[in-house]
C-alpha positions in Angstrom: -3.4 4.9 -14.9 -1.9 2.6 -12.3 -0.6 4.5 -9.3 0.7 3.8 -5.9 -1.3 4.6 -2.8 -0.6 5.2 0.8 -2.9 5.4 3.8 -2.2 5.8 7.4 -4.1 6.5 10.6 -3.0 8.4 13.6 -4.3 10.8 16.2 -0.8 12.3 16.3 -0.8 12.7 12.6 -4.0 14.7 12.6 -2.8 16.8 15.4 0.2 17.6 13.3 -1.8 19.0 10.3 -2.4 22.7 10.1 -5.7 22.8 8.4 -7.7 25.8 7.3 -11.3 24.5 7.3 -12.5 26.2 4.1 -14.5 23.5 2.4 -15.0 23.8 -1.4 -16.9 21.7 -3.9 -14.2 21.5 -6.5 -12.9 19.1 -9.1 -9.6 17.6 -8.0 -7.5 17.9 -11.1 -5.3 14.9 -10.3 -8.2 12.5 -9.9 -10.8 14.3 -12.1 -13.6 13.8 -9.5 -15.7 16.0 -7.2 -14.5 16.1 -3.6 -14.5 18.3 -0.6 -11.1 19.8 -0.2 -9.1 22.2 2.0 -5.7 23.8 1.9 -3.0 23.1 4.4 -1.0 26.1 5.7 2.2 24.2 4.9 1.4 23.7 1.2 -1.1 26.3 0.0 -0.6 25.4 -3.6 -2.1 21.9 -3.4 -5.5 20.7 -2.3 -6.4 17.6 -0.3 -9.5 15.6 -1.0 -11.7 14.7 2.0 -13.9 11.7 1.6 -17.0 10.7 3.5 -16.3 7.0 3.5 -13.2 4.7 3.2 -14.7 2.9 0.2 -15.1 6.1 -1.8 -11.5 7.0 -0.9 -10.1 3.8 -2.5 -12.8 3.1 -5.1 -10.7 4.2 -8.1 -7.6 2.1 -7.3 -7.1 0.1 -10.5 -6.4 -3.6 -10.8 -2.7 -4.5 -10.8 -1.6 -1.7 -8.4 1.1 -1.8 -5.8 0.1 -1.1 -2.2 2.6 -0.3 0.6 1.2 -1.0 4.0 2.6 0.4 7.2 1.9 -0.8 10.7 3.1 -3.9 12.6 0.9 -6.8 13.4 -2.5 -5.3 14.4 -1.0 -2.0 15.5 -1.2 1.0 13.1 -3.0 -0.6 10.2 -5.8 1.2 8.2 -8.6 -1.1 9.1 -11.4 0.9 7.5 -9.5 1.6 4.3 -8.7 -2.1 3.9 -12.3 -3.1 4.4 -13.3 -0.4 2.0 -10.8 -1.8 -0.6 -12.3 -5.2 -0.3 -15.7 -3.9 -1.2 -14.5 -2.4 -4.5 -13.7 -5.8 -6.0 -10.2 -4.6 -7.2 -8.0 -7.5 -8.3 -4.3 -8.5 -8.8 -2.9 -6.2 -6.2 0.5 -6.6 -4.7 1.0 -5.8 -1.0 4.3 -4.6 0.4 4.2 -4.7 4.2 6.5 -5.4 7.2 3.7 -7.3 8.9 0.1 -6.2 8.5 -2.3 -8.4 10.5 -2.8 -11.6 12.4 -4.4 -14.8 11.4 -7.8 -14.0 9.6 -7.8 -10.4 10.7 -6.6 -7.9 8.1 -3.6 -9.8 6.8 -5.6 -12.2 4.6 -7.3 -9.2 3.1 -4.0 -7.7 2.0 -2.6 -10.7 0.1 -3.9 -9.1 -3.1 -2.7 -5.5 -3.0 -0.5 -3.1 -5.1 -0.5 0.7 -4.1 0.8 2.5 -1.0 -0.8 2.5 2.5 1.1 3.9 5.5 -0.4 3.9 9.0 0.6 6.0 11.9 -0.4 5.5 15.5 0.5 6.8 18.9 3.5 5.6 20.8 5.8 3.2 19.0 3.5 2.5 16.0 5.6 4.5 13.5 6.5 1.3 11.8 7.6 2.2 8.3 4.8 4.7 7.9 7.1 7.8 7.4 9.3 6.2 4.6 6.2 4.6 2.9 4.3 7.9 2.6 7.4 9.5 1.2 7.6 6.8 -1.5 4.0 7.0 -2.4 2.7 8.7 -5.6 -0.7 9.0 -3.9 -1.2 9.0 -0.1 -4.6 8.1 1.4 -4.8 9.0 5.1 -7.2 7.3 7.5 -7.4 9.1 10.8 -9.2 8.7 14.1 -9.8 12.3 14.9 -9.2 15.9 13.8 -8.1 18.4 16.3 -7.6 22.2 16.4 -4.6 23.8 14.8 -1.8 24.3 17.2 -2.6 21.2 19.4 0.8 19.9 18.6 4.1 21.7 18.7 5.9 21.9 15.4 8.7 19.7 16.5 6.3 16.9 17.3 5.0 16.6 13.7 6.1 13.3 12.2 4.5 13.5 8.8 4.1 17.0 7.1 0.9 17.6 5.2 2.8 17.9 1.9 2.7 14.1 1.6 -1.1 13.8 2.0 -3.4 13.5 -1.0 -6.7 12.0 0.4 -8.2 12.0 3.8 -10.9 10.0 5.5 -12.0 9.7 9.1 -12.4 6.1 10.4 -15.4 5.2 12.4 -14.9 1.7 13.6 -11.8 0.0 15.0 -11.5 -3.4 16.6 -7.9 -2.8 18.0 -7.4 -6.4 18.9 -4.5 -7.5 21.1 -2.6 -10.4 19.6 -0.6 -11.6 22.6 -1.4 -10.1 26.0 1.5 -11.1 28.2 1.8 -10.2 31.9 3.5 -11.8 34.9 1.4 -14.2 36.8 1.0 -14.4 40.6 3.7 -15.8 42.8 1.1 -18.2 44.1 0.8 -19.9 40.8 2.3 -23.4 40.7 2.4 -24.5 37.1 3.2 -28.1 36.2 6.9 -28.2 35.1 7.4 -30.4 32.0 10.7 -31.8 30.8 10.7 -29.4 27.9 10.3 -26.5 30.3 13.4 -27.7 32.2 15.3 -27.8 29.0 14.3 -24.3 28.1 15.1 -23.0 31.5 18.6 -24.5 31.4 19.2 -22.6 28.1 17.7 -19.4 29.5 19.8 -19.5 32.7 23.0 -19.9 30.6 21.9 -17.2 28.1 21.4 -14.7 30.9 25.1 -14.8 31.7 25.8 -13.1 28.3 24.5 -9.8 29.6 27.0 -7.1 30.7 26.5 -3.8 32.5 25.7 -0.9 30.1 24.9 -3.2 27.2 22.3 -2.5 24.5 20.7 -5.8 23.5 18.1 -7.0 21.0 16.4 -10.2 22.0 14.5 -12.6 19.8 11.2 -14.3 20.5 11.0 -17.0 23.1 14.2 -18.1 25.0 16.2 -14.9 24.4 13.5 -12.6 25.7 12.8 -14.9 28.7 16.6 -14.7 29.5 16.1 -11.0 30.3 14.1 -12.0 33.4 17.3 -13.3 34.9 19.4 -10.2 34.3 21.2 -9.4 37.5 19.8 -6.4 39.5 23.4 -5.2 39.8 23.7 -4.4 36.1 21.8 -2.2 33.6 20.9 -3.6 30.2 18.8 -1.6 27.7 16.6 -3.8 25.6 15.8 -2.7 22.1 13.0 -3.9 19.8 13.1 -3.5 16.0 9.7 -2.0 15.8 10.8 1.1 17.6 11.4 0.8 21.4 14.5 1.3 23.5 14.3 0.7 27.2 11.5 -1.9 27.4 10.5 -4.2 30.2 10.1 -7.6 28.7 7.3 -9.0 30.8 5.4 -6.4 32.7 3.5 -6.9 35.9 0.8 -4.4 34.7 0.0 -3.2 31.2 -0.1 0.6 31.2 -0.8 0.6 27.5 -2.2 -2.7 26.0 -1.4 -1.5 22.5 2.4 -1.3 23.0 4.2 -4.4 21.9 7.4 -5.7 20.5 8.3 -7.6 17.4 7.1 -10.9 18.9 3.6 -9.2 19.2 3.8 -9.6 22.9 2.6 -6.7 25.1 5.3 -4.8 27.0 5.9 -1.7 29.0 8.9 0.5 29.4 11.3 2.0 32.0 11.5 5.7 32.7 13.8 7.3 30.1 12.7 4.9 27.3 12.4 6.1 23.7 10.0 5.4 20.9 11.0 5.8 17.2 10.3 4.5 13.7 11.3 1.1 12.5 13.8 2.6 10.0 15.4 4.5 12.8 15.6 1.2 14.8 17.4 -0.6 11.9 19.8 2.3 11.5 20.9 1.5 15.1 21.2 -2.2 14.3 23.1 -1.8 11.0 25.3 0.8 12.5 26.6 -1.6 15.2 25.1 0.4 18.1 23.5 -2.8 19.5 26.1 -4.7 21.5 24.3 -8.1 21.7 21.8 -9.8 19.4 20.4 -13.0 20.9 18.1 -15.1 18.7 16.9 -18.6 18.0 17.9 -20.8 15.0 16.8 -23.8 13.0 20.4 -24.5 11.9 23.9 -23.2 12.5 26.9 -24.2 10.5 30.5 -25.0 11.7 31.7 -21.5 10.6 28.7 -19.5 11.9 26.3 -19.5 9.0 22.7 -19.0 10.4 19.4 -20.3 9.1 16.4 -19.3 11.1 13.7 -17.7 8.9 12.1 -20.3 6.7 11.5 -23.9 5.8 10.9 -24.4 2.1 7.3 -25.6 1.4 5.9 -24.3 4.7 4.1 -21.0 5.3 6.5 -18.0 5.6 5.1 -15.1 7.6 8.3 -13.1 7.0 12.0 -13.1 7.7 11.7 -10.5 10.5 14.7 -8.4 11.4 17.2 -11.2 11.8 19.1 -10.5 8.6 19.8 -7.0 9.8 20.5 -8.1 13.4 23.3 -10.4 12.3 24.8 -8.1 9.6 26.9 -5.8 11.8 30.4 -6.8 12.6 30.2 -4.8 15.8 27.4 -6.8 17.3 27.9 -10.1 19.2 25.5 -12.7 17.8 24.5 -15.4 20.3 22.2 -18.3 19.2 20.1 -20.0 21.8 18.4 -23.3 20.7 17.8 -26.9 21.6 20.8 -29.0 20.5 18.8 -31.3 18.2 15.5 -31.1 16.3 12.6 -33.5 16.6 13.6 -37.0 15.9 17.2 -36.3 16.8 18.1 -34.4 13.6 21.2 -32.3 13.8 20.9 -28.6 14.0 24.6 -27.8 14.3 26.0 -28.9 10.9 29.0 -28.7 8.6 26.8 -26.7 6.2 23.3 -25.4 6.6 20.7 -27.0 4.3 18.0 -24.4 4.9 18.0 -20.9 3.3 20.5 -18.7 5.1 19.7 -15.7 7.3 23.4 -14.7 7.4 26.8 -16.0 6.5 29.6 -16.4 9.2 27.7 -14.2 11.6 27.2 -16.3 14.7 29.7 -15.8 17.6 28.4 -18.3 20.2 25.9 -21.2 20.3 24.1 -22.0 23.6 22.1 -25.3 23.9 20.9 -27.4 26.8 23.9 -29.6 26.4 26.8 -27.4 25.5 28.2 -24.0 24.6 30.4 -23.4 21.5 32.4 -20.5 20.5 32.5 -19.9 16.7 35.6 -18.9 14.8 34.8 -17.9 11.2 38.1 -19.5 10.0 38.7 -22.4 12.4 35.1 -23.4 13.2 33.6 -24.6 16.5 35.2 -24.9 19.9 33.4 -26.6 22.8 33.9 -24.4 25.9 31.1 -25.7 28.2 29.3 -29.1 28.6 26.3 -30.1 30.7 27.2 -32.0 33.9 26.9 -35.8 33.3 27.6 -35.6 29.6 30.9 -36.4 27.9 32.6 -34.9 24.9 31.7 -38.1 22.9 28.1 -37.5 23.8 28.3 -34.1 22.3 30.0 -35.4 19.2 27.2 -38.0 18.7 24.5 -35.3 18.7 26.4 -32.7 16.7 26.5 -32.8 12.9 30.0 -31.6 12.4 33.4 -31.8 14.0 34.7 -29.3 16.7 37.7 -28.6 18.8 37.6 -28.9 22.6 38.9 -26.1 24.7 41.7 -26.9 27.1 39.7 -25.1 29.8 36.3 -26.7 29.0 34.0 -26.4 32.0 30.6 -27.5 33.0 27.7 -25.6 31.5 27.2 -22.5 33.7 23.9 -21.4 35.1 22.9 -18.1 36.6 22.4 -18.3 40.4 19.4 -16.0 40.3 15.9 -17.2 40.4 13.1 -16.2 38.1 11.0 -14.1 40.4 7.8 -14.4 38.4 6.5 -16.5 35.5 5.1 -15.4 32.2 1.5 -16.1 31.2 0.2 -15.4 27.8 -3.5 -14.6 27.4 -4.6 -14.6 23.8 
């Protein structure tokens, strides 16, 4: 019988289990196989099968199953269970995952799954693990350690034992860091390229969108870099879809190298920050509690349609959270991007030709040449232009018509300086 499976790993999860260590050699009626089991104090009527190896825990997953995989990037994924699954030779599996892996590590292994795996790790790695284990018919748990009963307070339990069917203790974890990002020394004097100047111009303008008391979600690249120009006189709380509120975009020192945002870059947090699950994060986003969403784009239409998640025919890693980030009417959506694509192709168009992320959702477009306000009925209005350029210059490099504000000004730039530079160590 095909059935769904879930597995997750977490030191916290194990601390949350109230286990009576009374091992029995019994036949598990649901799986018709011999296993060592125990009863949890929260659910005395059911037994949980303990396995000595990850391979044995997943050996009877049949071909054609559906596998839900929690975790994000390389954080919170069941490494041992996935490796064990590969050894079984199971085929035709369908994987459902937010983002499980990086390059050749883990993610390639999962392209063939169909069951339910949910992973749970310390800090912010609650990525979809709780909802996935709730949806599973069979939950297989991979854990790092088992601790004494009472090690965790009842209010700190994230996943009650009632959801758990199988348990295995992992023994080997690589725990790779995908993008280790820290601020480099002030003494560094990197060579500044023309492309860097273009990006910095956009970044400096984008930083002027921040307001005191604002909650903001920033996309990868230019939007996140703009946070380094936030005025010290205002407070802006940065939110990441994978479950952090109050993050420091580019830390000087990594207190926890396994804490990262949706761009897979390492971060740290300010005092008073909060960690939560991804579904909680998206509830904030969809509910309009985020004041500003700043993100990049491949194309934007005259009336604010956005295309930024895929190019047909090329590899698609996933759409990310952009569709949710632009869906709330209460959130201001600002697009930051270079005015034209390679070869001078238009990115601001009458109508997008790429698959849409959202319709009539963009409120403002910031490029290195101009700033446009977007009206969902009237279209584009040019409000700022880079010094030395004319309105006709902007018309020549824009793929649709636009109005010109009576108060059009030169493209503004924050007067602050970027105190430190970012350096990515992979």
